[in-house]
C-alpha positions in Angstrom: 0.2 -0.2 -0.1 1.3 3.4 -0.9 1.0 6.2 1.8 0.7 9.5 -0.3 0.8 11.7 2.8 3.8 10.0 3.8 5.4 10.6 0.2 4.3 14.1 0.5 6.4 14.5 3.7 9.3 13.1 2.3 8.9 15.8 -0.8 8.6 18.3 1.8 11.9 17.4 3.8 13.7 16.8 0.5 12.7 20.6 -0.7 14.4 21.8 2.7 17.5 20.1 1.9 17.8 21.4 -1.4 17.1 25.2 0.1 19.4 24.6 2.8 21.9 23.1 0.2 22.0 26.4 -1.7 21.6 28.4 1.0 24.0 31.9 1.4 23.3 32.7 4.7 23.4 29.3 6.8 26.2 28.8 8.4 27.4 25.0 8.7 26.0 24.3 11.9 22.7 25.5 11.2 22.9 23.1 7.6 23.9 20.1 9.9 20.8 20.6 12.1 18.7 20.6 9.1 20.0 17.9 7.5 20.1 15.7 10.1 16.6 16.4 11.5 15.8 15.6 7.7 17.3 12.3 8.0 15.6 11.5 11.0 12.2 12.6 9.5 12.9 10.3 6.6 13.4 7.5 8.6 10.5 7.6 10.7 8.5 7.6 7.4 10.4 4.6 6.0 9.5 3.0 9.0 6.0 3.6 9.1 5.6 2.4 5.2 7.2 -1.0 6.8 4.4 -0.8 9.5 1.5 -0.4 7.1 3.1 -3.3 5.1 3.4 -5.6 8.1 -0.1 -4.5 9.4 -1.4 -5.6 5.9 0.5 -8.3 4.7 1.7 -10.3 7.7 -0.4 -13.2 9.4 -1.7 -12.4 12.6 0.7 -14.2 15.3 3.5 -13.3 17.6 5.8 -12.9 15.2 3.6 -10.0 13.6 3.2 -8.9 16.8 6.9 -8.7 17.8 8.3 -6.9 14.5 4.8 -4.2 14.6 5.9 -3.7 18.4 9.7 -3.2 17.1 9.1 -1.0 14.4 6.8 1.4 16.4 9.8 1.3 19.5 12.5 2.3 16.8 9.9 5.1 15.8 9.3 6.4 18.9 13.1 6.6 20.1 13.6 8.3 16.9 11.1 11.3 17.8 13.6 12.8 20.7 16.7 12.2 18.5 15.2 14.3 15.7 13.8 17.2 17.4 17.3 17.8 19.3 19.8 17.7 16.5 20.4 21.2 16.7 21.4 21.0 20.0 23.3 18.4 19.0 24.8 20.3 16.1 25.8 23.7 17.3 29.3 22.8 18.7 29.3 26.0 20.7 26.8 25.1 23.1 27.4 21.8 24.0 29.3 23.0 27.5 26.0 24.4 28.7 24.7 23.0 31.9 21.0 23.1 30.7 22.2 21.2 27.7 24.1 18.4 29.2 20.7 17.9 31.5 18.4 17.9 28.3 21.3 15.0 27.0 20.6 13.0 30.1 16.7 13.3 30.1 16.8 12.3 26.5 19.1 9.1 27.3 16.6 8.2 30.1 13.9 8.4 27.3 15.7 5.8 25.5 16.2 3.6 28.2 12.5 3.8 28.9 11.5 3.3 25.2 14.0 0.3 25.1 12.3 -1.0 28.4 8.7 -0.4 26.9 9.6 -3.2 24.2 9.4 -5.4 26.8 7.7 -4.1 29.5 4.5 -1.9 28.2 5.3 1.8 29.8 4.0 4.3 27.3 1.9 1.7 24.8 1.8 -2.0 23.8 1.3 -3.4 20.4 -1.5 -6.2 19.7 -1.9 -7.9 16.3 -5.3 -5.5 16.3 -2.9 -2.4 16.9 -1.6 0.1 19.4 -2.4 0.3 22.9 -2.1 3.5 24.8 -1.2 3.4 28.6 -1.8 6.5 31.0 1.6 7.6 30.5 1.2 7.9 27.0 0.2 11.7 26.8 3.6 12.4 28.7 5.4 10.8 26.3 4.1 12.8 23.4 4.1 16.2 26.1 7.9 15.7 26.8 8.6 15.4 22.9 6.6 18.6 22.2 8.3 20.5 25.1 11.8 19.3 24.0 11.3 20.7 20.2 10.3 24.1 22.0 13.1 24.1 24.4 15.5 23.1 22.1 14.2 25.7 19.2 14.3 28.6 22.0 17.7 27.5 23.5 19.8 26.9 20.1 18.1 30.1 18.0 16.8 32.5 20.5 20.7 32.6 21.9 21.5 32.7 18.2 19.3 35.6 17.0 17.4 38.9 18.3 13.5 37.6 17.7 11.5 40.0 16.5 7.2 40.2 16.2 7.8 38.2 12.8 10.5 35.8 13.6 8.0 34.7 17.2 5.1 34.2 14.8 6.8 31.6 12.7 8.1 29.9 15.6 4.8 29.9 16.9 3.5 28.4 14.0 5.9 25.9 13.8 5.1 25.1 17.4 1.0 24.9 16.8 1.1 22.4 14.0 3.1 20.1 16.3 0.2 20.6 18.7 -2.0 19.7 16.5 -0.4 16.7 15.4 -0.1 15.5 18.7 -3.4 15.9 19.5 -4.4 13.7 16.5 -2.3 10.8 17.7 -3.0 11.1 21.3 -6.6 11.2 21.0 -7.2 9.3 17.4 -4.0 7.3 16.8 -3.8 9.6 13.6 -0.1 8.9 12.8 -0.2 10.2 9.4 -1.4 13.4 10.9 1.3 13.3 13.6 4.0 12.4 10.7 2.5 15.7 8.2 2.5 18.0 11.0 6.2 17.3 11.6 6.9 17.6 8.3 5.3 20.9 8.1 6.9 22.4 11.4 10.4 21.2 9.7 9.3 23.4 6.9 7.9 26.0 8.8 11.0 26.2 11.3 13.3 26.2 8.1 11.6 29.1 6.5 11.7 31.1 10.0 15.6 30.4 10.5 16.5 31.2 6.9 14.5 34.5 7.3 16.4 35.3 10.4 19.7 34.8 8.8 18.6 37.0 5.9 17.6 39.7 8.5 21.0 39.6 10.6 24.1 41.5 10.0 27.0 38.9 9.8 29.4 41.3 11.0 27.6 42.4 14.3 24.9 39.8 14.8 22.1 42.6 14.7 19.0 42.8 12.7 20.5 44.6 9.3 18.6 47.2 7.5 15.9 44.9 5.8 14.8 44.1 9.5 14.8 47.6 10.6 12.8 48.6 7.4 9.8 46.0 8.0 10.0 47.0 11.6 9.6 50.8 10.8 6.6 49.4 8.2 4.9 47.7 11.0 5.0 50.6 13.5 1.1 52.0 12.9 0.0 55.3 12.2 -0.1 57.8 15.3 1.7 55.2 17.4 4.4 57.0 19.8 7.9 55.2 19.7 11.0 56.0 20.5 14.4 56.0 17.4 17.9 56.7 18.3 20.4 56.6 16.0 24.0 55.9 16.7 27.4 56.7 14.3 30.6 55.4 15.2 33.5 58.0 15.7 36.5 55.8 15.1 35.7 53.3 12.1 38.1 54.9 9.6 41.0 55.1 11.9 41.2 51.8 12.7 40.5 50.4 8.8 43.3 52.8 8.2 45.9 51.9 10.8 44.9 48.4 11.7 43.3 47.0 8.8 39.5 46.1 8.3 39.7 43.3 9.9 40.5 45.3 13.1 37.4 47.7 11.8 35.1 44.9 11.8 36.1 43.9 15.2 35.2 47.5 16.4 31.8 47.4 14.8 31.3 44.1 16.5 32.5 45.4 19.9 30.6 48.6 19.4 27.1 46.6 18.3 28.0 44.3 21.5 28.3 46.9 23.9 25.3 48.9 22.9 23.1 45.9 22.7 23.8 44.7 26.3 23.3 48.5 27.6 20.1 48.7 25.5 18.7 45.4 25.5 15.6 46.1 28.0 15.0 49.2 25.9 14.1 47.9 22.2 15.4 46.3 19.4 18.8 47.7 18.0 19.7 47.6 14.1 22.9 47.9 12.0 21.5 50.1 9.4 24.8 51.2 7.4 28.5 50.9 7.2 29.2 52.3 10.9 25.4 53.3 11.5 23.0 51.7 14.4 19.4 52.5 15.3 17.3 51.6 18.5 13.3 51.2 17.8 12.0 51.8 21.3 8.9 52.4 23.4 10.6 53.8 26.3 10.9 57.5 27.1 13.5 59.3 25.4 15.5 60.6 28.5 15.5 57.0 29.9 17.5 56.0 26.9 20.0 59.1 26.9 20.4 58.3 30.9 21.6 55.3 29.7 23.9 55.9 27.1 25.6 58.9 28.8 26.1 56.3 31.7 27.4 53.8 29.4 29.8 56.2 27.6 31.2 57.7 31.0 32.2 54.2 31.8 33.9 53.9 28.4 35.7 56.6 28.9 37.2 55.9 31.9 38.3 52.2 30.6 41.9 51.4 31.2 42.1 48.1 29.2 40.3 46.4 26.3 41.3 46.5 22.4 38.4 49.1 21.8 36.6 51.6 23.7 33.3 53.0 22.8 33.0 56.2 20.8 29.9 57.1 19.1 27.6 60.3 18.4 24.3 60.1 18.8 20.8 61.8 18.6 17.5 60.7 20.1 13.9 61.7 18.4 10.5 60.8 20.4 7.6 61.0 18.0 5.4 63.6 18.3 1.7 63.5 17.4 0.5 63.0 13.9 4.1 63.2 12.8 5.1 61.0 9.9 8.0 58.0 11.0 10.1 59.7 8.1 10.4 62.8 10.0 11.3 61.2 13.1 14.0 59.8 11.7 15.3 62.9 10.2 15.1 64.2 13.5 17.0 61.6 15.2 19.5 62.2 12.3 19.9 65.6 13.0 20.5 65.6 16.5 23.1 62.7 15.9 25.2 65.0 13.2 24.8 67.9 15.9 26.4 65.8 18.4 28.8 64.9 16.4 29.8 68.0 15.6 30.1 69.0 19.1 32.4 66.0 19.7 34.9 67.0 16.9 34.8 70.4 18.2 35.6 69.7 21.8 38.6 67.3 20.5 40.0 70.0 18.5 39.3 72.6 20.9 41.1 70.1 23.6 
């Protein structure tokens, strides 16, 4: 019997593989995560074909029950391994304590799955089909929570999520919830595999979009993401825009080379991001230009920046020191977004000229 829904799932996996292979944004660890997750999904789908064949073709008896139980056990052992591959592939994350605990819990789950083969814990298998136990919902819930944890821990640690990113991740989780509900309440495993494949596709689309909206040098959201965010701001919605321009980038490029200039940009972005993370989203909008879109009061942001610049001015160690000019503008009633950006730019240029004049006089 041909399971056409499983074939559709395989097509979705192969589509993601091709897109990942051709991606110019994704780094190697992300590509490996999608490759290995896809391998896990394909193995589950192949085993589902095998189970269906045995269910229809093998004669009733102990041998039939044994092999069908074996196949289902392997499928459920593959579930946590499939959703946890991003955690495994990100080498720089392996040392994190929470990741080690997750690895221990996955190992415990796999041990229970092996025990379940001999003594039912989560499910049993008869010649007629699967029989659930009272612990079956917890097995599904554990797999869902593992998927959410791995997705948020790996990718939220790497990227700054904006509204669009949160929506795509939520969609990826929600379709998994539908599949688990179908498997738990109706034993509809075809829907479970289909929703897992759709979740795999949606997660890829979300991560690829995050890479496309991320500046590779600083790790901040880029101009594309900034433009999208500004378009989402509603008419008459009050917000604060802070713009920044570095003062020393040309000096580092000319005296130490462009690699040092890139390091300086990365340091500037990281310093600003740490100081301003509670105020809003920071973007790199140009060569040495940054913007903060915030819903905090302008005076609070300026107070934070003044404290930061004072700390940086008194630094006695480190390769770089933060040196920026900034301008802050709060949207006034009925003011166009472009006008807010222009006022912030003008304020930044005045600040830049003031700094330059003070240094010439000093």
